[in-house]
N, C-alpha and C positions, 0 to 999 in steps of 0.2 A: 390573462393576471403573468407574470411575468419573476423572473426575480434580478438585480442589481449586485453580478455576479465584483461588483466593487468595492461599492459604498454603504452605509448604514442610511440605515430609514427610517422612518415610524409604522411605526404597524397597521397594517391599513385595512385587516377583517379581523372579524374573530372565531374561524375554524376552521384550522386544517383535518382534512380524512386523509384516506386513500380506500381505493374504486378499483375491482378490474373493466380493464378498458381495453381492447381490441388483444387480447389472447393477450398483454400480458396484464401492469397495474398501473394509477397514476394518484397521483396530491389533486386532491378537491379544492379549493381553497375559495371559504361559501359558496360550495357549493360547485363552482367556475374551475373546468379542470386546468391549469398548473402547464406556466412556456414557456420555454430557460430562455439565457437571456441572446442564445440564435434566436430569438420567437418560433423553437420547434415543440409542437406540445408536446409536454413530459410524459414517457411511456419509457420503463420500470419497467424487466421483463421480468421479477417475479412478488406478487404483492407481497409480500413478506419486509423485498428492498424500497416501494410504496413509501409499506409504512412507519421503514423508518426512516426517507425524508421525512413523508408526517407529523411527528410527534418530529421531527429537531424544528419544522416551522412551526407548530404550537405551545412552544418550549420559547420560545418566543417573545419580550418584553415587550415594552411600548415600545421600543427600538427592535428595529429586524438589527439581525450583524450576521450578515456572510460569514465572515465570518467563526463563529460559529455553526455550519449543516458542513460540515466534513461529506456527510451518503452524500446528501442534495451533493455540495460542490461536481463529485465524484461518478455526481451518475452524468451531471448538462455538458462535463467534460466528452465521457461515451459517448452523447449525443452531441454531441453539439461538434468538435473539435476530432477520437480521435479515426470516421471511421472515416475521412478521410488522410490521415493520419500516418494509420498503418505503418505501413512499409515505413516511416525513417524508428516508431518506433521500439518493434523488432527489430530494428537494426541497435538502436542502442540499446537491450538487455542484451543481447547476443553479447555485445562488446561487452558485456560483463564479465567474458569470460578469460578475457587479462585480465587483470587484474580484481576477480573478488573477493570481495574482503578476507572468507576468513583461509584460502590458502594463502596469510600471506601470516608464516611468524611469527612473535616471537622470540629470543635464541635467549633471552634472563627478566624477570629475577623465573628462579625453575614454578613457587608462585601459578607465573602469572603464563610462561612454557603449559601449565598442570589445567590450568582453565581451558589454557582455549584448545588445545586435543579435547579435554572431556565434552568440547561446549562445540566444536567445531566437527572434527570426524568425523562425530556421529550423517552428519548434511555432508558432508563432502561423499560419504561412502553410499548416502540416498541419488546426488545427482548425478554418480556415477551408471545404478542400479535404473532409476525411473526418471531419470531427464534425457538418457543416457550423453554423459557429463563427462568421463575422465575428468578429475584436477589434477594437476603440478600441484601438490602446497610444496614453500616453498618460500627460504626464512628473511625478513624485506620484506621493505617494499614497491621493489622496483618486481617490476611486472613479470610474472612468468612465462618460461616457454612455452602454450600449454599449445595440446596435438588438435592441431585444425577440429576430430568429431566436437572438443569440447563447448566450440563456438557454434556449432552445424546443431550437437545437440542444443544449447540453447535457444536455437532458432529456431528448431522445430516446433518447439514446445512453449513458445511464447506465439505464435503464425496459431498452436491449433486453439487461445483460448481467446474468445468475442468478448467484441467490443467493451461490455461491462468489462469481464476475465480482466483483458490485458488492461484494464484507467486503472485499477488498481493493482496489477502485477507493474504497469510501467512505476507510476506512485512508494511502490515498497521495496523497492530495488534501489531506483535514484536515491530512498531517504535512509538504508540498508550502506549501500553501498553493496553491493549482491545480488546476484541475481540467486544466485541459490538461496539464500533465505526467504527473497523478496517468492520465488516460487514454492515455499516450503512452506508458504501464506498461506496462498492461493491451491496449497491442494491442501489447503490442514493439516499439514505435516507438524511446526510447527500453532500451534494461539498468537496472540494475538501478544499479549506477556511475552510466554516462550522467545519470537520473533524483535521484537526492543532487543529482547537481552541480551539473545542472540550477536545485534545491533551492534549494542553500547556495549560488547562487550573488558575491551578498552578501557573505556571513561569512567563506568560500572568500577571497574578493581580501583583505577588511581585512585574513584574519591574513598574505597572503603579504606586501600595502604593509605594515604599519606593524609585523610582529612580529609570533611565541605570543605564545599568551596561553591557558591549563591551563583554563580554567571556559570560552572556548571551544568548547578545542580537544577536550576531554571532554566535550560537547554534540555540536561537529559526528559522534564519530568513532561514541555514540548513536549517534546518526542514522541515521548511515551502513549501521548493524551492521540499524537496520530497514528501511529497506529489501534490505537485500544478502535482509533476508529476505522482503518480500516478491514480490525477485524469484526463489527458490526457487520459490517462491507459484504463484504466475502460470506460470513453464516449468515444474511440476508440475501445471496445472491442463488446464493443450493439451498434458496426458500427449506 
């Protein structure tokens, strides 16, 4: 059994379950082991992660929609793609040290300045102590002149993740525009909702201050759903 990673298709099975397999766990589709889009045996490192994937498969209606199975898609990427692209992924995450969202602050108004400081300063401090990544906070959006130790800290921390954790970390960092937020979510320093709120702080403040905007709210709702899926993934990965 394989899953088409791009297109919806008619449901072809009755039951999806999880079961221990080869030191990890797999998803069984009507008793047959699932395979990734790359035709590799679907094998997760923890039973809870396989159970989360099986739950996504079981929740499908008459049509199987891969976009509605974010945890399964992350496992597929971790198996099919991350092993051969690890170095590029680590390098990409390390690059966020120069442009990390939490380092770029508004100069006004005071309410936004204070909110950024309240939410982001503890994360900057956490990165310095936990990631060995001392970051400089600046005003504006121009890339900060960060110390080499900041990038080195990001790189070493990313490289320490296995393929399954690195896959989700890279997704979190890309969505947040922040290595710090991504690492904090992966480590459990932030839960999914707190990570979403930290990453969307400026946009949420804009909506609170100037009123609701349907397009902006829909984009934020979609982003929050992605963070919630990452939260489920990391929780299940920890077992």
